[in-house]
C-alpha positions as a printed Julia matrix, in Angstrom:
360×3 Matrix{Float64}:
 14.32  27.49  -44.8
 12.04  30.67  -45.14
 13.76  33.86  -44.41
 13.26  35.44  -41.1
 10.92  38.57  -41.29
 12.42  42.08  -41.37
 13.86  42.99  -38.47
 12.73  46.82  -38.55
  9.29  45.11  -38.7
  7.77  45.21  -34.97
  7.33  41.68  -33.67
  4.49  40.07  -32.16
  5.74  39.71  -28.6
  6.82  43.36  -28.86
  3.65  44.32  -27.49
  3.61  42.36  -24.5
  4.84  43.4   -21.09
  8.05  42.06  -19.93
  6.38  40.14  -17.3
  3.56  38.61  -19.94
  6.82  37.75  -22.06
  8.28  35.47  -19.03
  4.54  34.15  -18.68
  4.46  33.2   -22.01
  8.51  31.89  -22.18
  7.81  29.71  -18.87
  4.54  28.38  -20.22
  5.89  27.83  -23.73
  9.49  25.96  -21.92
  7.25  23.67  -20.08
  4.98  22.44  -22.88
  7.99  21.92  -25.08
 10.25  20.2   -22.63
  7.05  17.8   -21.7
  6.78  17.36  -25.24
 10.5   16.56  -25.7
 10.49  14.1   -22.39
  7.47  12.04  -23.73
  9.5   11.18  -26.75
 12.14  10.39  -24.78
 14.89  13.04  -25.5
 17.97  13.18  -23.08
 18.18  17.14  -22.21
 14.89  17.62  -22.95
 14.62  19.89  -20.08
 17.42  21.99  -21.62
 16.36  21.82  -25.29
 12.72  22.69  -24.39
 13.55  26.03  -22.93
 16.16  26.77  -25.61
 13.25  26.22  -28.41
 10.83  28.53  -26.53
 13.61  30.92  -25.99
 14.16  31.13  -30.02
 10.4   31.27  -30.64
 10.26  34.2   -28.52
 13.28  36.33  -29.44
 12.78  35.73  -33.24
  9.19  36.84  -32.6
 10.12  40.5   -31.13
 10.61  39.6   -27.4
 12.77  41.93  -25.38
 13.5   39.99  -22.33
 16.97  38.52  -21.92
 18.13  35.74  -19.32
 19.3   37.27  -16.26
 23.26  37.27  -15.97
 23.2   36.05  -12.36
 20.86  33.07  -12.48
 22.42  31.9   -15.49
 26.04  32.2   -13.89
 24.44  30.36  -10.93
 23.01  27.57  -13.24
 26.61  27.18  -14.47
 27.62  26.31  -10.89
 25.48  23.96  -10.36
 26.17  22.03  -13.73
 30.01  22.4   -12.7
 28.47  19.91   -9.66
 26.9   17.84  -11.79
 30.1   17.07  -13.52
 32.11  16.79  -10.46
 29.71  14.44   -8.97
 30.92  12.23  -11.88
 34.44  12.4   -11.78
 36.29   9.51  -10.38
 40.14   8.29  -10.18
 39.68   5.96  -12.95
 38.81   8.49  -15.51
 42.02  10.77  -14.79
 43.96   7.48  -15.39
 42.32   6.61  -18.22
 42.39  10.34  -19.75
 46.47  10.12  -18.75
 47.17   7.31  -20.6
 46.11   8.47  -24.26
 46.43  12.05  -23.5
 48.89  12.16  -26.85
 45.87  10.85  -28.92
 43.29  13.44  -27.29
 45.09  16.51  -27.53
 46.12  15.52  -30.86
 42.1   15.28  -31.56
 41.35  18.36  -30.07
 44.14  20.25  -32.19
 42.51  18.71  -35.46
 39.46  20.21  -34.16
 40.84  23.82  -33.87
 42.91  23.66  -37.1
 39.33  22.42  -39.13
 37.41  25.63  -37.56
 40.41  27.56  -38.56
 40.64  26.14  -42.06
 36.55  26.78  -42.23
 37.02  30.54  -41.12
 39.72  31.0   -43.69
 37.41  29.45  -46.51
 34.48  31.29  -45.72
 36.31  34.57  -45.48
 38.46  34.31  -48.41
 35.59  33.76  -50.53
 33.59  36.41  -48.94
 30.67  34.73  -47.78
 30.76  36.74  -44.62
 31.69  40.4   -44.42
 35.53  40.75  -43.23
 36.9   38.51  -40.67
 33.46  37.78  -39.4
 33.39  34.07  -40.27
 37.0   33.26  -38.71
 35.71  34.23  -34.82
 32.28  32.37  -35.51
 33.74  29.32  -36.55
 35.91  28.82  -33.22
 34.79  25.55  -31.58
 34.0   27.09  -28.03
 34.68  29.98  -25.88
 31.67  31.63  -27.46
 31.63  34.57  -25.3
 35.33  35.48  -25.68
 35.18  35.33  -29.27
 32.14  37.72  -29.87
 34.03  40.29  -27.79
 37.49  40.11  -29.62
 35.56  39.7   -32.83
 34.04  43.01  -32.06
 37.42  44.7   -31.31
 38.99  43.35  -34.5
 36.19  44.83  -36.75
 34.37  41.97  -37.23
 30.55  41.99  -37.07
 29.95  40.92  -33.58
 26.01  40.16  -34.4
 26.99  37.88  -37.08
 29.56  35.91  -34.91
 26.92  35.71  -31.99
 24.3   34.13  -34.53
 26.9   31.7   -35.55
 28.3   30.45  -32.63
 24.77  30.16  -30.91
 23.56  28.73  -34.09
 26.07  25.86  -33.45
 25.46  25.24  -30.11
 21.82  24.87  -30.92
 22.54  22.28  -33.53
 25.31  20.39  -31.89
 22.7   19.93  -28.85
 19.41  19.02  -30.7
 21.98  16.61  -32.69
 23.49  15.24  -29.62
 20.43  14.7   -27.8
 18.7   12.72  -30.64
 21.84  10.47  -31.23
 21.99  10.0   -27.34
 18.04   8.66  -27.76
 18.75   6.57  -30.74
 21.68   5.34  -29.0
 19.59   4.4   -26.05
 17.08   3.12  -27.73
 18.91   0.54  -29.61
 20.69  -0.65  -26.97
 17.29  -1.42  -25.34
 17.95   0.64  -21.93
 15.11   2.44  -20.49
 15.63   6.47  -19.12
 14.95   6.41  -15.42
 12.01   8.95  -14.45
 13.29  11.61  -12.16
 11.49  11.96   -8.61
 11.01  15.82   -8.81
 11.0   16.57   -4.73
 12.92  13.41   -3.25
 13.88  13.82    0.57
 17.55  15.17    0.7
 20.2   15.06    3.36
 20.01  18.97    4.05
 23.39  19.41    5.29
 24.96  17.98    2.13
 22.71  19.81    0.24
 23.51  23.11    2.06
 27.34  22.12    1.79
 26.85  21.28   -2.11
 24.98  24.95   -2.52
 28.19  26.65   -0.55
 30.67  24.91   -2.63
 28.94  25.85   -5.93
 28.34  29.23   -4.52
 31.9   30.42   -3.44
 33.75  28.43   -6.28
 31.33  29.97   -8.54
 31.7   33.24   -7.46
 35.82  32.76   -6.99
 35.58  32.04  -11.01
 33.89  34.77  -11.96
 35.71  37.44   -9.7
 38.79  36.1   -10.99
 37.41  36.65  -14.62
 38.36  32.99  -15.38
 36.69  32.41  -18.85
 33.51  29.68  -17.9
 34.87  30.14  -14.59
 31.29  29.97  -13.0
 31.42  26.11  -14.47
 35.26  24.9   -14.27
 36.04  25.9   -10.79
 32.64  24.3    -9.41
 33.7   21.12  -11.15
 37.39  20.94  -10.17
 36.62  21.93   -6.48
 33.83  19.61   -6.05
 35.71  16.5    -7.88
 38.56  17.43   -5.47
 36.87  17.85   -2.08
 33.98  14.9    -2.82
 37.29  12.55   -3.76
 38.59  13.24   -0.32
 35.45  12.78    1.52
 34.91  16.5     2.3
 31.43  16.9     0.35
 29.02  14.91   -0.75
 27.25  16.63   -3.76
 23.43  16.18   -3.78
 21.43  18.04   -6.61
 17.72  17.27   -6.56
 16.06  17.31   -9.73
 13.89  20.38   -9.18
 17.17  22.29   -9.22
 18.98  20.72  -11.91
 15.67  21.38  -14.31
 15.79  25.05  -13.2
 19.18  25.26  -14.08
 18.38  23.86  -17.49
 15.89  26.23  -18.09
 18.1   29.4   -17.63
 20.93  27.8   -19.19
 18.44  27.02  -22.41
 16.93  30.49  -22.39
 20.3   32.3   -22.31
 21.0   30.55  -25.21
 17.36  30.94  -26.9
 16.81  34.48  -26.21
 19.8   35.36  -28.21
 18.07  34.68  -31.44
 16.68  38.29  -32.02
 14.86  39.42  -35.11
 17.52  41.53  -35.51
 20.7   39.03  -35.65
 18.16  36.68  -37.73
 17.41  39.29  -40.49
 21.11  40.71  -40.31
 22.22  36.66  -41.08
 19.46  35.3   -43.25
 21.18  35.47  -46.48
 24.6   33.77  -45.31
 22.25  30.91  -43.56
 22.88  28.21  -45.79
 26.47  28.98  -46.06
 26.99  29.12  -42.13
 25.05  25.91  -41.73
 26.97  24.14  -44.31
 30.25  24.8   -42.21
 28.49  23.94  -39.11
 27.63  20.46  -40.49
 31.25  20.28  -42.18
 32.53  21.04  -38.37
 30.12  18.34  -36.77
 31.04  15.78  -39.74
 34.68  16.22  -39.03
 34.5   15.71  -35.33
 32.36  12.88  -35.76
 35.11  10.99  -37.88
 37.44  12.0   -34.77
 34.93  10.3   -32.43
 35.43   7.02  -34.45
 39.03   7.3   -34.13
 38.63   7.72  -30.28
 36.32   4.34  -30.67
 39.12   2.26  -32.6
 42.34   3.7   -31.03
 41.55   4.43  -27.52
 38.75   1.95  -26.55
 36.06   4.81  -25.87
 32.32   3.97  -26.39
 31.06   5.42  -29.4
 28.16   7.58  -27.65
 30.89   8.93  -25.07
 33.15   9.59  -28.02
 30.81  11.5   -30.04
 29.76  13.8   -27.07
 33.25  14.37  -26.22
 34.22  15.58  -29.89
 30.89  17.79  -29.96
 32.21  21.15  -31.08
 30.85  23.62  -28.63
 28.77  24.22  -25.93
 30.22  22.76  -22.89
 27.55  23.07  -20.76
 24.55  21.83  -23.26
 26.85  18.92  -23.73
 27.27  18.23  -19.89
 23.61  18.17  -19.58
 23.06  16.07  -22.62
 25.91  13.49  -20.9
 24.48  13.64  -17.38
 21.1   12.76  -19.18
 22.67   9.54  -21.01
 24.74   6.04  -20.04
 28.07   7.61  -21.11
 31.18   8.49  -19.33
 30.26  12.13  -18.63
 33.52  12.89  -16.58
 35.54  11.7   -19.72
 33.37  13.75  -22.18
 33.54  16.91  -19.73
 37.64  16.22  -19.88
 37.73  16.39  -23.54
 35.22  19.59  -23.74
 37.4   21.27  -20.94
 40.9   20.36  -22.68
 39.44  21.79  -26.22
 37.79  24.99  -24.29
 41.36  25.67  -22.62
 43.23  25.18  -25.9
 40.54  27.5   -27.98
 40.93  29.98  -25.17
 44.75  30.26  -25.69
 45.23  29.52  -29.35
 41.85  30.58  -30.71
 42.43  34.74  -30.83
 46.29  34.47  -31.91
 44.89  32.07  -34.82
 42.27  34.24  -35.84
 44.35  37.18  -35.73
 46.93  35.43  -37.51
 44.42  34.49  -40.23
 42.74  37.88  -40.41
 46.05  39.54  -40.95
 46.99  37.33  -43.91
 43.51  37.63  -45.35
 43.53  41.61  -44.69
């Protein structure tokens, strides 16, 4: 891989005004999404904007995805997942909960071992590797890393690079799986007729529950609270969740931009020397999660693609979008992803601090 340019050298897009950069970003996002859509890749509407964001951010782009639309996009994805949750999946999850919790703990232990190894052999400075390898809760890990003296830029690079690679691989696996099964992905009607009363109720659900989640400072609350509230209200027959394709596409775009635009020239230049080791750690993590997916297939009878997406390390919103675009049990996938997220949130910081103190 060619090393990125010196971050001190002016980037190509730095000479563009913010308005012009947004125009380029939107045009490039549409082009990339169209190419991936024609290729039949699931979550093309997420991956296209993500790739466009990386190209812009790594070549001097100065714009960033606005926080409010990104949070709004997370609430929509939460509602998307809520629509798929049924009582059957809850029963199935509770039936095999010891196995599922064990799988999550193995993923967390693997990330801790990889972080300790990279820190022990000084692949990255200080305790940066420990925070960067945590499988989820990326924003929390970046904040805590800075407070603990680690390099927050490298932590951000490791976290977001893993999200991009996991999203790309998961989408490719889903595409190959669909092709192998002979299934045909349905073509979306972008502006279908909608029941406006249900649509407005869905927006109210997303807005109110998402605002509560953010206001209470619940980690990933903008996604988790709409997911939980939507599943409960729809199960009770109080709400019918309606999400037209154009709204989902807009939400996917903002989430893709929020990830892609984080790959700035400064971060890429700072991380270029450690890139081979970082990639090795990421693929080792993905490999372990793949083996755990095989365990779920044979021990719990989960279908292979559902198990693969459920164990994918990190990028909960990205995995949710890929699962929604594929023929999998999205509720089981999100149950596993949410469980890991919560356990990482509780155990990640103490575990990272413990390892950091042992290394010194």
